N, C-alpha and C positions, 0 to 999 in steps of 0.2 A: 378735416385735416388742413385745408387751405386757410380756414378761419383761424385755427389754432396757430398756424405758422405766422399769420399776420399779427396776431396778438403778441406772440413772443418777440417778433422782430420790432414791434412798435413800442416796446416798453423802454422807459428811460432808466429804470432801476433794475438791478439784478434780481432774478427770481430766487426768493429765499425758501419758499415752500411750494411743492408741486405734487398734485394728486391726480392720477388718471386711471380710468378703467376702460379697457378696450379689448377687442377680440380679433383684430386683423393684423396681428404681428407677422403672420406667415406671408401675407400678401404684400405688405409694405414694410418689410424689415429694414431696408436701407433708409427709409424716411424716418422711422422711429429711432434707428441707431443714430442718425444725425441730430435728432432732437435731444436724446440723452447725452450725446457727446458734448453738445453745446451747453446744456444745463449743468452737467457734472464737472465740466471744465471751466465754468464761469468764475469760480472762486467765491460764489455767494450762496450756493445751495446748501441749506441746513436740514430741511425735512423733505423726504421723498416717499411717496406711496404709489405703488404701481400694481395693478391687478389685471391679470389676464382672464377675461370672462369667457373665453372659449375653452370650456372644460374638456372638450374632446382632444385638445392639443396642449402639450406642455413644452413651451418654447424655452430656449436658453436665455437666461438673464442677460440683457445687453451688457457687453463688456465694459463700457464707460462707467457703470455703477461701481465696479471694483476699483476704479482709479480715482473716485471722488474723495478728495482730501478734506472737504469741509462738512460733510454730512454728520449730523448729530442724531438724527432719527430716520429709521428706514423700515418700511412695511412692504413685504413682498407676499403676493398671493398667487398661487398656481404657476410657479416658475421652476425651471430646472437650473440648479446651481452646478456649473462647471467651472470650478475655481482655477484661474490661470496660475501657472507656475510662479509668476512674480506679481504680487499685488502691491500697488503703489498707494492705495487709498484706504479708507475705512478706519484709520487710527483714531479719529475724533468721535466715532459713533458711540453714543451713550444709550440709545434705545433701539433694539432690534426685535421685530415681530415677523415670524415666518409662519405663514398659513398655507397648508396644502402644497408646500414646495417638494420637489423631488431632488434628492442628493444622495450620493454614496456616503459611506461612513467617513472616508478620507476627505472628501470635499467639504462635508459639514464640519468636521473637526478643524480643518485649515481655515475655513471661513470664520468660525467662532474665535479661534485663536488670534486671528488678525485684528479683531475688534477689541483691542486691549483696554480701551477706556469705557467699555460697555457696563452700564449699571442695571439695565432692565432687559431681560431676554424672555421672549415668548415663542414657544414652539408648539404649533397646533396642527396635528395630523401630518407629520412628515412622511414622505413616501420613500421607499427603497432602503433608507438607512435603518439599521438594526441596533447598532451600538453607538450611542450618543456620548461623546466625550466633550466636556465643557471645561475649558481653562480660561478663566476670566477673573483676574485679580481685583477688579473694581465692582464686580457684580453684587447687587443688593437685592434684586427682586427677580425670581425665576418662576416661570409658569410653563409646565409641560403637560400637554393633553394628547392622547393617542387612542385610536380605535383598535389598537393591537398592542401586545406586550413589547416593551423595549427594554434594553439594558442601558441605563443612564449612569454615567460616572462623572461626578463633579470634583474637579481638582483645582487647587490654587484659587479658592474663592473665599478668602478670609473675611471679607466684608458682607457676605451673604446674610440677609436679615429675614426675608420672607420667601417661602417656597411653597408652590402648589403643584401637585402631581396627580394626574387622573388617567385611568384607562377604562374604556367602555366595552372592550371586547366585542366590537361590532364593526360595521362598515359605514363610512360616510355616504352622503347622497350621491357622490360621484365614484362609488366604490368599484365601478367597472374599469377604472384605469389600471392598466397592467404594469405600470412602472414599479409597483411595490415588489413584484416578484421577478418580472421579466427584465432582462438586460437587452437593450436594443442592439448591442453589438454581438449577440449570440443567436444561434439558430436553435429552434426547438421542434421536437416531433409533434405530430398532431395529437397524440395522447397526452403529452406534457401540456400543450396549450389547452386542451379540454379540461385537464385537471386544474389549471390556473383559473379557468373561467368558472369553475365550481367553487365559489367563495366559501361555502360551508366546509368543504374538505380542506381548503387552504387554511382556514382559520383553525380547524382542529389540528392539522399537522403542525402549524406554527406553535400552537398552544402546548402540544406534547413536547416540542423541542425546546421549550423555554423553561429555565430553572428560575422560577419567580422568587423563591426565597433568596437565592444567591444574588439575583439582580437587586432586590430590595435592600439587602445588607450592604451591597456595594454603593447603592445610591445614598443611603443614610450615613455611610461612613464619610462622605464628603460634605456633610452638613453640620459640622461641629459648631459653627458660629451662628447658625440660623436660630432666630428667636421665635419665628412663627412658621409652623409646618402644617400643611393641609394635604392629607392623603385621602383620595376618594376613588371608588370605582367609576364615578362619573360626576362631572360638574358642568354647569352651563358655560357656554363660550364667554359670556360677559361677566362671569363671577370675579 
């Protein structure tokens, strides 16, 4: 951390691209907040990739990221999105990749809607959200993969060219995370917690409650301009 700080402080030019993987956000949140505030407010940051490698914890995305006005590419892995009421950045973002993020339906919708210049969107194993609404007038390439059924609605995407959608109906390697079903602001009985821990029961319950035909019709209804469409029960992450 001290070495990274010296490297950043010693640079003569603004940082245009920054990629970092770390697991100690909970212990040094003030330090990391200061780094992201400096980078996102510098006026030169174009590409940002941040991965939280401590999979037992899902920390809130540092708020300076929402205020970055210069970002054109953003990759987030294993973060919780708590979108502020007023977002001042992200308008210039053209590529957004969300892997293993946790977000409510409303937070995800507001986050996507803010990225009005976005051309590429990738959503891989989103947690908690059940109804994905995408409003992106510049969107050209869309990839969505989930280990469970989702309701996906694409609106105002007249430039959309390539679409890939896949569901595997299984659980990822870190499937023990309870953000999918449990709300941290609510209390649960022991029986409810035990049921949530039984992922087979949870999968079957969610599958029964999902109208897959209606969801697919809704999804296809927003793809009138797409020239390439790939629907699959499962496809590799790097496809």
